[in-house]
MARMAR-732461 format. One record per residue (C-alpha): residue in one letter; residue number from 1; x, y, z. Coordinates in nm, 4 decimals. Example, Ala and Ser with C-alpha at 12.3 -4.5 7.8 and 13.67 -1.06 7.14 Angstrom:
residues 2
+------+------+----------+----------+----------+
: resn : resi :     east :    north :       up :
+------+------+----------+----------+----------+
:    A :    1 :   1.2300 :  -0.4500 :   0.7800 :
:    S :    2 :   1.3670 :  -0.1060 :   0.7140 :
+------+------+----------+----------+----------+
This chain:
residues 298
+------+------+----------+----------+----------+
: resn : resi :     east :    north :       up :
+------+------+----------+----------+----------+
:    M :    1 :   3.1269 :   2.2357 :  -0.9244 :
:    N :    2 :   2.8704 :   2.0450 :  -0.8772 :
:    D :    3 :   2.9627 :   1.6594 :  -0.7399 :
:    H :    4 :   2.6358 :   1.5579 :  -0.7799 :
:    P :    5 :   2.5070 :   1.5834 :  -1.1387 :
:    E :    6 :   2.1911 :   1.3477 :  -1.0105 :
:    L :    7 :   2.0647 :   1.6129 :  -0.8231 :
:    T :    8 :   1.9715 :   1.9091 :  -1.0496 :
:    Q :    9 :   1.7184 :   1.7522 :  -1.2509 :
:    H :   10 :   1.4555 :   1.8649 :  -0.9921 :
:    E :   11 :   1.3805 :   2.1098 :  -0.6973 :
:    F :   12 :   1.2528 :   1.7822 :  -0.4832 :
:    L :   13 :   1.3500 :   1.3990 :  -0.5004 :
:    T :   14 :   1.1685 :   1.1376 :  -0.4202 :
:    V :   15 :   1.1885 :   0.8437 :  -0.1639 :
:    R :   16 :   1.3106 :   0.6222 :  -0.4660 :
:    E :   17 :   1.5413 :   0.9230 :  -0.6132 :
:    L :   18 :   1.7262 :   0.9604 :  -0.2980 :
:    A :   19 :   1.7373 :   0.5879 :  -0.2225 :
:    E :   20 :   1.9470 :   0.5308 :  -0.5678 :
:    L :   21 :   2.1624 :   0.8251 :  -0.4954 :
:    L :   22 :   2.2891 :   0.7277 :  -0.1435 :
:    R :   23 :   2.2739 :   0.3685 :  -0.2591 :
:    I :   24 :   2.0729 :   0.2575 :   0.0667 :
:    K :   25 :   1.6881 :   0.0985 :   0.0318 :
:    E :   26 :   1.3711 :   0.2482 :   0.0749 :
:    R :   27 :   1.3321 :   0.1643 :   0.4192 :
:    K :   28 :   1.6324 :   0.3208 :   0.5076 :
:    V :   29 :   1.5458 :   0.6434 :   0.3489 :
:    Y :   30 :   1.2246 :   0.6353 :   0.5507 :
:    D :   31 :   1.4737 :   0.6120 :   0.8742 :
:    L :   32 :   1.6248 :   0.8948 :   0.7665 :
:    A :   33 :   1.2999 :   1.1389 :   0.7486 :
:    A :   34 :   1.2003 :   0.9929 :   1.0449 :
:    S :   35 :   1.5156 :   1.1285 :   1.2571 :
:    G :   36 :   1.5412 :   1.3613 :   1.1314 :
:    D :   37 :   1.9295 :   1.3221 :   0.9771 :
:    V :   38 :   1.7623 :   1.4063 :   0.6375 :
:    P :   39 :   1.6294 :   1.7498 :   0.5057 :
:    V :   40 :   1.3021 :   1.6760 :   0.3973 :
:    S :   41 :   0.9797 :   1.8129 :   0.2921 :
:    R :   42 :   0.6188 :   1.7223 :   0.3075 :
:    A :   43 :   0.3225 :   1.7378 :   0.0356 :
:    T :   44 :   0.0098 :   1.5854 :   0.0151 :
:    G :   45 :   0.0806 :   1.3312 :   0.2197 :
:    K :   46 :   0.4502 :   1.2157 :   0.1020 :
:    L :   47 :   0.7891 :   1.3336 :   0.1565 :
:    L :   48 :   1.0049 :   1.4587 :  -0.0232 :
:    F :   49 :   1.3983 :   1.5823 :  -0.0522 :
:    P :   50 :   1.4517 :   1.9956 :  -0.1283 :
:    R :   51 :   1.7720 :   1.9272 :  -0.3910 :
:    R :   52 :   1.9978 :   2.2483 :  -0.2445 :
:    E :   53 :   1.9286 :   2.1274 :   0.1405 :
:    I :   54 :   2.0166 :   1.7499 :   0.0016 :
:    E :   55 :   2.3112 :   1.8627 :  -0.1735 :
:    A :   56 :   2.4596 :   2.0633 :   0.1693 :
:    W :   57 :   2.3768 :   1.7874 :   0.3699 :
:    I :   58 :   2.5818 :   1.5264 :   0.1529 :
:    A :   59 :   2.8267 :   1.7571 :   0.1419 :
:    N :   60 :   2.8714 :   1.8027 :   0.5364 :
:    A :   61 :   2.8545 :   1.4582 :   0.6087 :
:    S :   62 :   3.1455 :   1.3821 :   0.3764 :
:    S :   63 :   3.3203 :   1.6396 :   0.4777 :
:    G :   64 :   3.3158 :   1.4958 :   0.8778 :
:    G :   65 :   3.0515 :   1.7823 :   0.9690 :
:    A :   66 :   2.7471 :   1.6892 :   1.1622 :
:    T :   67 :   2.4572 :   1.6606 :   1.0420 :
:    R :   68 :   2.0775 :   1.7878 :   1.1220 :
:    G :   69 :   1.9365 :   1.7426 :   1.4479 :
:    S :   70 :   1.6609 :   1.5895 :   1.5246 :
:    G :   71 :   1.4579 :   1.8793 :   1.5842 :
:    P :   72 :   1.0441 :   1.9026 :   1.6180 :
:    R :   73 :   0.8657 :   1.6208 :   1.5858 :
:    P :   74 :   0.8518 :   1.4708 :   1.1714 :
:    A :   75 :   0.5041 :   1.5006 :   1.0305 :
:    I :   76 :   0.4389 :   1.1294 :   0.9771 :
:    C :   77 :   0.1607 :   0.9143 :   1.0902 :
:    L :   78 :   0.2480 :   0.5939 :   1.2280 :
:    G :   79 :   0.1461 :   0.2804 :   1.3002 :
:    S :   80 :  -0.1212 :   0.0871 :   1.2194 :
:    H :   81 :  -0.2958 :   0.0989 :   0.8154 :
:    D :   82 :  -0.6377 :   0.1983 :   0.8801 :
:    P :   83 :  -0.8431 :   0.2711 :   0.5720 :
:    L :   84 :  -1.0385 :   0.5966 :   0.6774 :
:    L :   85 :  -0.7269 :   0.7458 :   0.8580 :
:    E :   86 :  -0.5511 :   0.7046 :   0.5051 :
:    W :   87 :  -0.8141 :   0.8342 :   0.3250 :
:    A :   88 :  -0.8528 :   1.1301 :   0.5105 :
:    I :   89 :  -0.4541 :   1.2243 :   0.5133 :
:    R :   90 :  -0.4769 :   1.1926 :   0.1467 :
:    Q :   91 :  -0.8118 :   1.3643 :   0.0681 :
:    S :   92 :  -0.7756 :   1.6584 :   0.3129 :
:    R :   93 :  -0.3638 :   1.7116 :   0.1766 :
:    C :   94 :  -0.2923 :   1.7941 :   0.5397 :
:    G :   95 :   0.0730 :   1.7758 :   0.4490 :
:    L :   96 :   0.0950 :   1.4320 :   0.6719 :
:    A :   97 :   0.2996 :   1.0970 :   0.5300 :
:    S :   98 :   0.2278 :   0.8142 :   0.6262 :
:    F :   99 :   0.4543 :   0.4638 :   0.7387 :
:    F :  100 :   0.1667 :   0.2005 :   0.8354 :
:    E :  101 :   0.4188 :  -0.0670 :   0.9656 :
:    G :  102 :   0.1914 :  -0.2187 :   1.2253 :
:    S :  103 :   0.0827 :  -0.0965 :   1.6239 :
:    M :  104 :   0.4063 :  -0.2082 :   1.8132 :
:    D :  105 :   0.5985 :  -0.0745 :   1.5461 :
:    G :  106 :   0.4223 :   0.2226 :   1.5593 :
:    L :  107 :   0.4086 :   0.2724 :   1.9444 :
:    N :  108 :   0.8180 :   0.1886 :   1.9259 :
:    R :  109 :   0.8649 :   0.5223 :   1.6815 :
:    F :  110 :   0.6037 :   0.7631 :   1.8234 :
:    C :  111 :   0.8602 :   0.6982 :   2.1859 :
:    A :  112 :   1.1532 :   0.6933 :   1.9575 :
:    G :  113 :   1.0091 :   1.0587 :   1.8182 :
:    E :  114 :   0.9714 :   0.9682 :   1.4910 :
:    G :  115 :   0.6026 :   1.0733 :   1.3789 :
:    V :  116 :   0.3823 :   1.3007 :   1.5387 :
:    M :  117 :   0.1305 :   1.0316 :   1.5967 :
:    A :  118 :   0.0379 :   0.6710 :   1.5563 :
:    G :  119 :  -0.2860 :   0.5034 :   1.4838 :
:    L :  120 :  -0.3014 :   0.1608 :   1.7470 :
:    H :  121 :  -0.5436 :  -0.1227 :   1.7815 :
:    L :  122 :  -0.3818 :  -0.3633 :   2.0623 :
:    H :  123 :  -0.5684 :  -0.5417 :   2.2821 :
:    D :  124 :  -0.4892 :  -0.6246 :   2.6431 :
:    E :  125 :  -0.5673 :  -0.9995 :   2.7538 :
:    A :  126 :  -0.5473 :  -0.9069 :   3.0798 :
:    S :  127 :  -0.7621 :  -0.6181 :   3.1402 :
:    G :  128 :  -0.9898 :  -0.6145 :   2.8227 :
:    E :  129 :  -0.9339 :  -0.3105 :   2.7350 :
:    W :  130 :  -0.7479 :  -0.1935 :   2.3978 :
:    N :  131 :  -0.4110 :   0.0586 :   2.3990 :
:    L :  132 :  -0.4804 :   0.2401 :   2.7410 :
:    P :  133 :  -0.2542 :  -0.0323 :   2.9362 :
:    H :  134 :   0.0349 :  -0.0572 :   2.6023 :
:    V :  135 :   0.0268 :   0.2942 :   2.5864 :
:    A :  136 :  -0.0070 :   0.3876 :   2.9699 :
:    K :  137 :   0.3557 :   0.1720 :   3.0024 :
:    R :  138 :   0.5054 :   0.2805 :   2.7190 :
:    C :  139 :   0.4212 :   0.6988 :   2.6937 :
:    S :  140 :   0.3908 :   0.7675 :   3.0953 :
:    G :  141 :   0.7205 :   1.0363 :   3.0059 :
:    E :  142 :   0.5980 :   1.1010 :   2.6808 :
:    N :  143 :   0.3474 :   1.4669 :   2.6228 :
:    A :  144 :   0.1277 :   1.2668 :   2.4283 :
:    V :  145 :  -0.3236 :   1.1864 :   2.4365 :
:    L :  146 :  -0.4483 :   0.8995 :   2.3660 :
:    V :  147 :  -0.7607 :   0.9982 :   2.1072 :
:    S :  148 :  -1.0731 :   0.7867 :   1.9896 :
:    W :  149 :  -1.1387 :   0.7365 :   1.5885 :
:    A :  150 :  -1.3313 :   0.4627 :   1.5759 :
:    R :  151 :  -1.4545 :   0.1312 :   1.6643 :
:    R :  152 :  -1.3928 :  -0.1086 :   1.3517 :
:    S :  153 :  -1.5452 :  -0.5191 :   1.2613 :
:    R :  154 :  -1.3026 :  -0.6760 :   1.2414 :
:    G :  155 :  -1.3542 :  -1.1009 :   1.1259 :
:    L :  156 :  -1.2603 :  -1.3603 :   0.8459 :
:    V :  157 :  -1.2337 :  -1.2276 :   0.5162 :
:    L :  158 :  -1.3156 :  -1.5223 :   0.2585 :
:    R :  159 :  -1.3197 :  -1.6161 :  -0.0777 :
:    P :  160 :  -1.6429 :  -1.6581 :  -0.2019 :
:    E :  161 :  -1.6683 :  -1.9933 :  -0.2900 :
:    L :  162 :  -1.6482 :  -2.0668 :   0.1374 :
:    D :  163 :  -1.9094 :  -1.8669 :   0.2359 :
:    R :  164 :  -2.1349 :  -2.1406 :   0.4308 :
:    D :  165 :  -1.7649 :  -2.3438 :   0.4766 :
:    V :  166 :  -1.6212 :  -2.1690 :   0.7085 :
:    T :  167 :  -1.8424 :  -2.0080 :   0.9926 :
:    G :  168 :  -1.5558 :  -1.9544 :   1.2530 :
:    L :  169 :  -1.2204 :  -1.9925 :   1.3476 :
:    P :  170 :  -1.1606 :  -2.3451 :   1.4320 :
:    D :  171 :  -1.2931 :  -2.3849 :   1.0028 :
:    L :  172 :  -0.9937 :  -2.1865 :   0.8697 :
:    A :  173 :  -0.7439 :  -2.5299 :   0.9687 :
:    G :  174 :  -0.6370 :  -2.6670 :   0.6104 :
:    R :  175 :  -0.6877 :  -2.3372 :   0.4364 :
:    I :  176 :  -0.4746 :  -2.0927 :   0.2983 :
:    F :  177 :  -0.4797 :  -1.8030 :   0.4833 :
:    I :  178 :  -0.2692 :  -1.4454 :   0.4424 :
:    P :  179 :  -0.1256 :  -1.3335 :   0.8090 :
:    R :  180 :  -0.0162 :  -0.9906 :   0.8686 :
:    Q :  181 :   0.3531 :  -0.8642 :   0.9881 :
:    K :  182 :   0.4228 :  -1.0558 :   1.3465 :
:    D :  183 :   0.3985 :  -0.6458 :   1.5572 :
:    T :  184 :   0.0366 :  -0.6150 :   1.3964 :
:    G :  185 :  -0.2502 :  -0.5591 :   1.5989 :
:    T :  186 :  -0.4136 :  -0.7448 :   1.3978 :
:    Q :  187 :  -0.1874 :  -1.0940 :   1.3583 :
:    R :  188 :  -0.1473 :  -1.0032 :   1.7543 :
:    L :  189 :  -0.5245 :  -1.0151 :   1.7830 :
:    F :  190 :  -0.5636 :  -1.3447 :   1.5473 :
:    E :  191 :  -0.3399 :  -1.5234 :   1.7026 :
:    A :  192 :  -0.4528 :  -1.4738 :   2.0588 :
:    L :  193 :  -0.8432 :  -1.5598 :   1.9401 :
:    A :  194 :  -0.7192 :  -1.8313 :   1.7386 :
:    A :  195 :  -0.5674 :  -2.0528 :   2.0917 :
:    D :  196 :  -0.9237 :  -1.9523 :   2.2203 :
:    A :  197 :  -1.0929 :  -2.0620 :   1.9460 :
:    G :  198 :  -0.8511 :  -2.4135 :   1.9709 :
:    L :  199 :  -0.6864 :  -2.3674 :   1.6307 :
:    S :  200 :  -0.3600 :  -2.4393 :   1.5866 :
:    L :  201 :  -0.1250 :  -2.2099 :   1.3589 :
:    Q :  202 :   0.0038 :  -2.5169 :   1.2531 :
:    D :  203 :  -0.3001 :  -2.6274 :   1.0465 :
:    L :  204 :  -0.3150 :  -2.3674 :   0.8333 :
:    R :  205 :  -0.1571 :  -2.3371 :   0.4984 :
:    V :  206 :   0.0016 :  -1.9852 :   0.5423 :
:    T :  207 :   0.1254 :  -1.7355 :   0.2819 :
:    D :  208 :   0.3617 :  -1.4436 :   0.3028 :
:    T :  209 :   0.3061 :  -1.1692 :   0.5032 :
:    A :  210 :   0.0541 :  -0.8371 :   0.3704 :
:    P :  211 :   0.1787 :  -0.5121 :   0.4355 :
:    S :  212 :  -0.1664 :  -0.3358 :   0.4720 :
:    E :  213 :  -0.5613 :  -0.4534 :   0.5272 :
:    T :  214 :  -0.5895 :  -0.3424 :   0.2160 :
:    D :  215 :  -0.3191 :  -0.5611 :   0.0867 :
:    S :  216 :  -0.4873 :  -0.8335 :   0.2139 :
:    V :  217 :  -0.8480 :  -0.8549 :   0.2038 :
:    I :  218 :  -0.6928 :  -0.7813 :  -0.2106 :
:    A :  219 :  -0.5171 :  -1.1191 :  -0.1745 :
:    V :  220 :  -0.8048 :  -1.2973 :  -0.1551 :
:    A :  221 :  -1.0588 :  -1.0623 :  -0.4134 :
:    E :  222 :  -0.7798 :  -1.2799 :  -0.6274 :
:    G :  223 :  -0.7891 :  -1.5707 :  -0.5566 :
:    L :  224 :  -0.4678 :  -1.5856 :  -0.3438 :
:    A :  225 :  -0.5529 :  -1.7343 :  -0.0289 :
:    D :  226 :  -0.9454 :  -1.8460 :   0.1246 :
:    A :  227 :  -0.8934 :  -1.5763 :   0.4066 :
:    T :  228 :  -0.7973 :  -1.3457 :   0.5680 :
:    F :  229 :  -0.8663 :  -1.2021 :   0.9525 :
:    G :  230 :  -0.9609 :  -0.8159 :   0.7900 :
:    L :  231 :  -1.2189 :  -0.5564 :   0.8697 :
:    E :  232 :  -1.5646 :  -0.6146 :   0.7575 :
:    A :  233 :  -1.5561 :  -0.1968 :   0.5357 :
:    L :  234 :  -1.2917 :  -0.4101 :   0.3145 :
:    A :  235 :  -1.4484 :  -0.7311 :   0.2837 :
:    R :  236 :  -1.7693 :  -0.4929 :   0.1330 :
:    Q :  237 :  -1.5965 :  -0.3204 :  -0.0861 :
:    Y :  238 :  -1.4280 :  -0.5927 :  -0.2450 :
:    N :  239 :  -1.7397 :  -0.7996 :  -0.2255 :
:    L :  240 :  -1.6556 :  -1.0798 :  -0.0238 :
:    P :  241 :  -1.8222 :  -1.2857 :   0.2049 :
:    F :  242 :  -1.6746 :  -1.1820 :   0.6227 :
:    V :  243 :  -1.8341 :  -1.4084 :   0.9124 :
:    P :  244 :  -1.7579 :  -1.1146 :   1.2429 :
:    V :  245 :  -1.5671 :  -1.2260 :   1.5033 :
:    I :  246 :  -1.4689 :  -0.9112 :   1.7337 :
:    E :  247 :  -1.5137 :  -0.5692 :   1.7304 :
:    E :  248 :  -1.2470 :  -0.3663 :   1.8128 :
:    R :  249 :  -1.1028 :   0.0512 :   1.9077 :
:    F :  250 :  -0.8561 :   0.1911 :   1.6440 :
:    D :  251 :  -0.7069 :   0.4868 :   1.8326 :
:    L :  252 :  -0.4930 :   0.7666 :   1.7970 :
:    L :  253 :  -0.1829 :   0.8673 :   2.0305 :
:    V :  254 :  -0.0617 :   1.2100 :   1.9601 :
:    D :  255 :   0.1982 :   1.4721 :   2.0404 :
:    R :  256 :   0.0152 :   1.7493 :   2.2444 :
:    R :  257 :   0.2650 :   1.9720 :   2.0788 :
:    S :  258 :   0.2103 :   1.8738 :   1.7398 :
:    W :  259 :  -0.1822 :   1.8486 :   1.8137 :
:    F :  260 :  -0.1717 :   2.2156 :   1.7180 :
:    E :  261 :   0.0020 :   2.2494 :   1.4073 :
:    P :  262 :  -0.1004 :   2.3268 :   1.1125 :
:    Q :  263 :  -0.1168 :   1.9355 :   0.9821 :
:    M :  264 :  -0.2911 :   1.7784 :   1.2438 :
:    Q :  265 :  -0.5746 :   2.1258 :   1.2875 :
:    R :  266 :  -0.6116 :   2.0266 :   0.8949 :
:    L :  267 :  -0.6767 :   1.7173 :   0.8897 :
:    L :  268 :  -0.9263 :   1.7105 :   1.2119 :
:    A :  269 :  -1.1687 :   2.0048 :   1.0809 :
:    F :  270 :  -1.1332 :   1.7659 :   0.7810 :
:    C :  271 :  -1.2703 :   1.5280 :   0.9757 :
:    R :  272 :  -1.5111 :   1.7285 :   1.1214 :
:    S :  273 :  -1.6704 :   1.7700 :   0.7095 :
:    D :  274 :  -1.9390 :   1.6431 :   0.5748 :
:    S :  275 :  -1.7133 :   1.5401 :   0.3522 :
:    F :  276 :  -1.5560 :   1.2971 :   0.5747 :
:    Q :  277 :  -1.8811 :   1.1992 :   0.7360 :
:    S :  278 :  -2.0094 :   1.0964 :   0.4318 :
:    H :  279 :  -1.7760 :   0.8674 :   0.3148 :
:    A :  280 :  -1.7004 :   0.7596 :   0.6246 :
:    G :  281 :  -2.0761 :   0.6462 :   0.6662 :
:    H :  282 :  -2.0232 :   0.4227 :   0.3690 :
:    M :  283 :  -1.8160 :   0.2110 :   0.5124 :
:    A :  284 :  -1.9414 :  -0.1067 :   0.7064 :
:    G :  285 :  -1.8481 :  -0.1969 :   0.9980 :
:    Y :  286 :  -1.6726 :   0.1506 :   1.1655 :
:    R :  287 :  -1.8533 :   0.3089 :   1.4207 :
:    L :  288 :  -1.7695 :   0.7019 :   1.4570 :
:    E :  289 :  -1.9432 :   0.8124 :   1.7749 :
:    D :  290 :  -1.6895 :   0.8584 :   1.9389 :
:    L :  291 :  -1.4235 :   1.0211 :   1.7009 :
:    G :  292 :  -1.1916 :   1.2998 :   1.9511 :
:    A :  293 :  -1.2819 :   1.1943 :   2.2381 :
:    V :  294 :  -0.9902 :   1.1868 :   2.4765 :
:    L :  295 :  -0.8932 :   0.8467 :   2.6530 :
:    W :  296 :  -0.5531 :   0.8943 :   2.8386 :
:    N :  297 :  -0.3289 :   1.1552 :   2.9407 :
:    A :  298 :   0.0089 :   1.1644 :   2.9584 :
+------+------+----------+----------+----------+
């Protein structure tokens, strides 16, 4: 007899359905999937949970049995949100899921074995380098490699009315500003550059944080704020004024063994396709000449 009739409706459960069944938050479901503690499959970049395996998992846990071990790394892309990378994962149908919670979150989760790669754009003020100092410090014992993805133009994305009024970071004083999460590469970089420019964060009228690069720009486009520290590509996409501030590196920290798995190989093959090159060529503020270059080996 099935003690969980909710599971009989579909062969697979979504994140929301499993969260409702277990009476936990969706974020906890992602954590369970990333750690390998719950049976999970992946299709078109989404997490799906096989009904029969979930039944057995619940029954086993209810009887005091052990849950599934961690095993291989889950096919999840962690770290910072990049619009081009997100599009390539979806368009290639490579089977990778994504969990974009910022560079530091991605680095921590990668070192904990919670994904096959992490997107990073972490600036080291002491050396002036991107990503490598952080990766070398944290990942010397990992079977990992750091490869180049893109160079991106980042700066101030503004409401159209402020096109001529804001020409640099100091001009943000008194403006409504949309930040990113505290440990994202974007927010860490903004706070460092603001300090260098003499802009106090207390001078900003700060809103709630935006969960992704796209969300922050959309909020400005909808008139919810005066500015955000965003990507040129998204500013142009939403026809918003853009003031360039810095060119940053966005790199991928990849598990070496997972590099040769079907999901990663399919993504890499797609990135060599005409479709990818054409789409990337229409995104302002991206330079991809170093894509795939190895920057560091553990």
